[in-house]
N, C-alpha and C positions, 0 to 999 in steps of 0.2 A: 677433889680440886685436881684440876688439870689445869698445868702451868706450862708454857713454852718460853724460852728466852731467846734472845739471838745468840749467834755462835759467838765465840771470842778463843783468843787462843790462852791455854793454860798449861797446867802439870797432867802429868800421865794418870793421878790420881782424882782427877775431876768427873764427877758423875754427871754421865750423860743423859741416861734413863735410869730414873728410880720408881719402882713401883712398890708400893707399900698397902699390903693387907685388902688387895682389890677383889672383888666381889661381882659377879655377873649373871644373870639369871633373863632368860627367855621365856616367859609366862611362866607356868611353875614348876620349870627346869633349870636346877644350878648350873651352869656350865663352868663358871670360874670360882672356886673359893679360896679367899684367905691368901691370895698370890703376892708375894714378895721377892722381888729380885732387881737386881741393877746390871749396868753396862757402863764401866767407866771409860774414858777416852782412850783410843787404840785397842781396845780389846776385841776378841772374837771370842761372842758368847752363844752358845748353842742352847735351843730347847728343846728338849728330847722327849717323846712320849707317843703313846698309840693314838689312832685315828679317831677323832672326837673328842679329844681332851680339851678343847678349847685354845688351841695353839695359836689358831688363824684370829680367834676373837679376841687373844689377848693383841694380837697386832693391829687390830682395827682401835680398839682402845689407846693402845701407845700413839696411833697417827690420829685420833680424834674420830675416826669415823663412827665408831660406837663410844656411848659414855658409860662409864663404870657405876655400878650402882652402888658402890661403898668404896672406900679406900681410896689413896691417892695417886697421883700421875705425875711426873714430873720430867719433861723435855727438856734437853738444853740442844738447841741448833736445828737445821732444816732436817727433814728424812727423806729420803727417798725408799720406796716401798717395791721390792721386785715379788711377784707372786710366781705360782709354780708354771701358768701358762705364760709364754713371752709375751701376749697380747701385742705385739706388733700390727701395726695398721698394714692391712694388706697392700694397699694402692699409694705408700708413700715408701719410697726407697729407703735402704739402712742409713745414709744420712739424715735424711727428713725424720725418720722414727726416732733416733738418737737425739737430736735438737729438741725433740718435742717441747720437753719441760721449758727450755731458753724461750722457747718460740710463746709459750703460753705465759711465760714469766713478764712477754713484752721486750727481751731483748733484742737487740739490733741483729738481724737474720743473718746479716753475712759476715759477720764478727763472730756467732754461734758456730756457723758453718766452719771459719777457719779454725775457731778453737778446738771443735771437734775433729777436724783431720789431724790436728796434731796427735789425738789418742787412736785414731782408727789403727793402726800399727800395733801399738802396744796391745791393743784387743784383739788381735788377729784377724782385723777387719780390712788389712790392706788390698786393695782392689776389687774390693764388695761393697764400696760404700754407694754406687749407683743401682745397685741389684737391688731385687723385691724380694721380701720373705719368703716366696715359693720357693725360691733360687740355692736357699741358704742351708746348710743340713741343721740339725737339730742344737749340735752344740754352737754353731756359729748365731744361731737365733737367740741361743741364751745368752752367749757374749755381747750380740747387739743391745739385748733387754738388760742387762749389766751395766753396759756403758749409758744407755738411758737412765737407770736409776742411780747412777754416779753422778751426771747431768743434773739431777732432782735433787740432789740432798748437798749439804757442805761439809758434814761432818758423819751423820746417822746414815746407816744403811740398815733396811730391815728386809731380810732374804726368805721368804716362805715357800721352803722346798723347792728351789730353784732347779734341781736336778734330778727332781722325783719322775719326770717321762722321758728321761733319756736310759739308754741302754748302759751296761754295767761298764764297757769299756769307754764309751764317751763321759760316762759319768764320772771314771777315775782320772781320766784327761782335764775335767772341768776343776776336780777338786786340788789337782797341782795346780792348774791354771789361778784359782780365785786366790791361792795363798800366796803366788807370785805377785798377783795385782793388790792383794791388800799391803805388801811391802813397800810397793810404789806407789799408792795412792792414799796411804795413812788414814782409812777411815775407821771408823767403830761400828762393829756389826753385831747384830743378833741374827740369828739363823735356826730357823724350823726345820727340823727333821726327824723322821723315824727310825732313821737307819744308825742305829749304835756307833757301828766304824765311821762313818762319816763325821758324826759328831765328835768321837776321840780322834781322828785324824786332824781336825781343824780347828778345834776350839782351844782356846786358855780355859775357860770353865764350861760345865753343863748343867743345866738343870733338867733334872728330871722330874717330869709331870706324870702324875696318876690319869686314869681313864675316868670320865664323868662322874662327878666333877673333876675339873682340873685343880689338883694341889701339885704345891712344890714338896716332893715326896725327899728328895736330896740335891744338893748343891756339891759339885764333884770339881775340884781343882784338877786340870790335866798337866802338872809338872814334869812330865818326862818329853826328851827331844824335842825341847822349845825353841833351840835353835834351826833345826831342820823337821818340820813336821813330817815330810815325806817318809821318813826313815820310821814312823809309830806304825806304819801299815804292816811291816814285817816283824814287829817286837812281842816278846814275849808278856810287857806290861799291858799292851792292847788287848791281848787275851784274856789277860786277869781284870783289866778293868771292863771287860765287856762282860764277863761271866757276873761280875758284881752287879752290873747296872740289869743283867737280865732279871736278877733275882727279884729287883724291884718293881719289874713292870708287869 
């Protein structure tokens, strides 16, 4: 059963995504086996695992692009889905790219562009709204893609290794940036990564998946430096947690 409900305000314990005992095969290969996980309102939850463990398949099931073979999927609210590649249309300006979800919904185009301009500066794109993707750095392309994902969702954002193609310096800047954006935008985020430090720095909770087939090996609550996650990068707790996770992978 894959159910979807309209978005509404409620408390922070409200379930936004709930996956129970989900399995998925392609031909005779089991990709996901007995996956159970959840995302509550306002949480940042990472799904961490090696390449080929079915993380992207799970996201495609959550969005409804793929159908689970067994188990249940519950989603409450609209979903914005950002993949590793920015997928910006090269013939459209930054502004036209970020409002694309609103245009597809049939919203008033002038109003959509007025709404988008309110966020352009917040997303570090001020002065670039009329530029084309080839004129942007990798980090700026990712910010434009993130803004487009923001406009395609009302509450839930699925981020599939969004910083995987960036160099380490830009990646670190984007991690800090996404933490600041999350505080301002109040979204519930499911984040796929194979980078252990990235998962620890960004997350409230982490699900560690095994490889082929993907199973949840452990759920980890990241309960240190919650008020200032940037500080986690330099902490002994991060090193201890990283060592524990490496043993699982």
